[in-house]
N, C-alpha and C positions, 0 to 999 in steps of 0.2 A: 801860624802858618795858614796860608791865604790859599785855598784850593777854586783852582777854575776848571773847567771841563772843556776836553777836547774830544770830537766827533771824526774819525777815521776809518774807512775800510779797514775790516780785520785783518787782508791781507798784508797790510802794513805793520804790524805787530812786530814783529822780529826784528824787522830795521830799527824800530823806533826805540825798542828796549835795549838795544846793543849800542846806538848811535845818539840816542836823544830826539830832540824837535829840531828840525833844522830850517830856519826861515825860507821860505820857498815863496814865487810868484806864479801860482798855478792858472788855471782856465777860469775858476770861479774867480780869482783877484785880477786877471786881467780883463774880463767882462766887465769888475766891478769899476776897475781903472785904476786900481790900486797902483802908487805910484813905486812902491817898492817892496821888496821880500820880505816877508814877516809870517810869525805866526799867530793864527787866531784861535783864540780860546772863546766858551762862553764864560763870564763874570763868574755866575754863581750857579747852584742847582737850579734854583727859578727862572734865571734866565736859560740854562739847557732845555728843562720841559719846553718853554715855549719854544726855543727856535725849532726842536724835533718836532714839536706838536703845530706848528703852523709854515714849516719851511724848509726844513734841512731835510726831512725824511725825502720831500720830492726832487732833491739833488742827486738821487742815488736810485739805482735799478733795483727793483723790486728782489732781484736773486743774491746785491749784495750785502753780505753780512758787515755790519758797522762795529766797530769796537769803541767805547766809551774811556775815556785817559781821565784821573784825577791829576791837577799837574799843580804842585807848588810854585805860587810865582811870587813868593813872598822875596822882597829886596827888588826884584825884575823892576825894568823900566817899560811900563804896561801905560798905555793910552787907549782910555775908555771911549768907544764907541758904541752906543746906546747899551745891549744886551751883552755885547762883547768887549772883547780885551785884544789888543795887537801889540806880540811882544816882536820887536826887532831882533833881539839875537836869540843864540843856541839857547836851548833846555837841556841839560844833564838828563840824560835816564835816570839815575838816583833820585830824581823828583818829581817822576813818573809813574803813577799805579794804573792799572788795569782795572775797570771798575765791571765792567763785562766785556766778552768779546762776541757775543751774540745778539744784535742788537738788530731788529727787524718783524 
């Protein structure tokens, strides 16, 4: 099993656990001029910790509770981009576990 990490506002947990992770091109992706819909994950725990400590935490309001998800990316067509993985396809909820729903 190859685990990567996804951080999202905790309010997104119910739909994610019901529907899985769906590739999107949200505000941050548009700001970064990402060309296509994708799911962005931290490649490993060390990358997750680095990202949260150095920049991701600044992307959300201080009042926003964050959830951390462990995602089994075994067999996915992942593209590594530094500390992140880009997954172009849907990830089933069966491959997602909640690590915490109260990060902040």
